[in-house]
N, C-alpha and C positions, 0 to 999 in steps of 0.2 A: 315864388307864388305857390300857394297851396294847390294840390291837385286832388281830384276825386279818388277815393279809395273803395275797394271792394273787400268786405270782411273775409278773412281766411277760414273762418269756422273754428279757429283756435284762439281763445281769448289772449293768452300770453303772446302769441305771435302777432296778433293785431296791435298789441301795445308796443312791441318792438318795431313794427313797420308803420307806426304812426297812423294806424287805423285800418291797415290791410294792404292788399296788393294794389299797385297803381292801376287805375281803371283804364281799360281799352288798350292794354299793353301785353306783350308776351313775356312770361316768366319761365325760365328753364329750371327744372328740378332734376338734379342728377344724383346718382348713388348706386351702389351695388345691390344685387338681389337681397331682399329682406331688410333693407335699410328704412323702409317706410314711405317710399314715393307714392304708391297708390293710396295708402291710408291718408297721407297729407292731402292728396287731391280729393279723396272721398269727403273729408271734412268741408272742403271748399265747395264742392258740388252740392252737398246737403244744405249748407247754410244758404247758398244762392237760391236753391229751389224753395226753401222755406220763406225766403224774402220775395218770392214771386218772380224771380228772373227765369227766363227760358234758357235751358242749358243743353249742351250736346257733349256726350262722351264718346270718343272714338277709341275703341279697343282694338289693338293689333296683335296681342299675344295671349289673351285669355278669352274664353267665351263669356257671354252675358251672365249666365247662371253662376259661374265661378265668381265673377265680380260681385254679384248681389249677395252671395253667401258670405264673402269676405266682409262686405259692408255690415251684414247682419251680425257678424261675430263681434263687432264693436258697437252694437246697439243702433245701427242705422238701417232703416227700411226704406228703400227707394221705390218700392212697388206702387205706392200711392202717388209718388211724384210722376212716375211713368204714366199712370192712369189719368192724372190731371193734365198731362202734357207739358209739365215744367221740365221734364228730363227726357231726352231722346238718346238712346244708346245705339251707335252705329255698329253693326255686326261685322266689322272688318275681319276679325279673326275667323269667323265661320266662312266668310266669303273666300278668304285666302285658302282655308283648308280644302274647300271644294275645288278651287282652281288648281291647287297642287295635285289633288287626286286625279283631276281630268288631264293635267299636263303629264303626269306619270303614265297614265293609260295610253296617251298618244305619243309618248317619247319626246315631249317638248321640254325645254328648260324652264326654270321657274324664276329666272332673274327678271322677267317682265312683270312680275306680280305687283311691284310697287309703282308702276308707271301711271296708275290712276289716282295716286295720293293727292296730287294737286287738284284734280277734278273733284275729289271727295270734299275737299275744303271749299272749293267754289260752290258746291251744291248746298252748303249750309244756309238755311233760311236767313233772310235779312233781319228778322226780329230776334235772333239768338244773341244773347249778351255774354254768355259764359261758355268757353270751350276747354275741354281737357283732352289731350292726345296722350294716350297711355299704350304704347310709348313709341319713341323714334328709333328704337333699336333695329327694327326690320328695314326701315328706310336707310339706316346706316350700313346694314349688312350687304344690301344688294347694289350699293352705289359707290363709286370712287369718291374721294374727298371733294373733287371739283363738282361732281354731279350732286352730291349731298348738299354742298354749299348752295348751289343754284336752287335746288328744290326747297331747302329750308328757308332761304331768303324769300322765295316766292310765297311759300305758305305763310310766313310771318307777315309779309306785306298784305296778303289777301285778308287775313284776320284783322290786321290793323285797320284796313279800309272798311271792314265790316263793323268796326268799333267793338270788337270782342275782347274781353279780358281772358287771356289764355294761359293755361299751364301746359308746358311741353315737358314730358317725362322722358328721361334717357338714362341708360345704364352707363357703366364705365368700361369703354372699349380698351383693348390692350395698349394701343398707341396713344389714345386720348386726343388725336388730331380733330376728329369730327365733333367731339364734345367741345373742344376749344372753339371751333367755328360757331357752334350754336351758342356758346357762352358769349362770344363777341357780339353776336347779332341781337341777342335777347335784351330786353329792357332791364331785367334783373335775373340774378342767379341765386339759387338755393342749393347747397351741396349737403347731402346726407352721408354720414360715415359710420362704419362699424369698426370699433377697435377692441383689442383684447389685451388685458394686463398679462404680461409675460410671467409674472410671479404668481398671482392668484388665479389666473385663467378666467377672470370675470370679464364678461363682455360689456361694452358700453356703446350706446348710440349717441351721435352728436350731429348737430345742425350748424352749418357755417354759411353765412350770407356775405360773400365777398363783394357783391354788387347789387344795388337796388337804387336806380336813378331817382332823383328828387326826394330822397329819403336819407335822413341822418341815421346811420347804423353803426353799432359797435362791431369791431372785428373779433370780438371774443366768441369762441364756440359755445353753443348752447347744448347742454345735456338734456336728453329726453328719453322717455320710456313709452313703449307701446303697451297699453293696458286694455281692459275690457271696454273702456270708454274711448279708446283710440289713443292719439298722441297726447302725452302729458309733458309739457316743457317745464324744466326747473326754472324758477324765477331767478334771474341773474342779479336782481337787486335785493334779494331776500336778506342778505347780511346787513345792508344799509338800513332796511326797514326794521330789523331787530334792534340795531343800535339806536335808531330814532325813537323806537318805542320805549326802550330802556331809559333814554334821556328824559322823555316826557314823563315817565313814571317817577323819576327822581325829582323833577321840578314840581 
């Protein structure tokens, strides 16, 4: 049966995903620093705001101004969305910074800082349709794999009950165990990679989608570039289109 989709904000990715991310589900986006996780989420948030959906962005590793500046670097201005109320940005990073400062002053440990992450998700208003958590690295850092699994399962279930379409962003930890837990739980996985040609030294970004339930997807990696307009995915069917066009011209 066809399911509802939410546009990703990237035309080529929408075509690949049969219209967008599966609605009201949690999608995990993983990749190393600089691979484009936040920019991928930025496209999604901006398109959702333009479509009139109420969105929440939970920042855990950068402050709000840094995020807004990065968005502006690819031609996206969220300030009007914030003023209209279609986008609310949770200042989790600033809150953590203040807690660390106070904990240091009083000689307390900082492992407790992530204990309120579940409550933060519970506090998301019921009319919110889109959630982006950028990112899960701090949750992973301060918890064992068992604790991480429990909290991620809980967060995912809460957002599913709230009928939110969610992007969970996560880096690539050394062992990969916690990332594997999140991949298993999520409705879909998008992996971003950075590779380098050993001969030419030229770098390349690739997107790989190993899992997207209720979606027919190719396992072929997608090459993409980050430009002044954001993510630009190379069309995987471009060669077939060229051949088709040539045949039509001949006939």
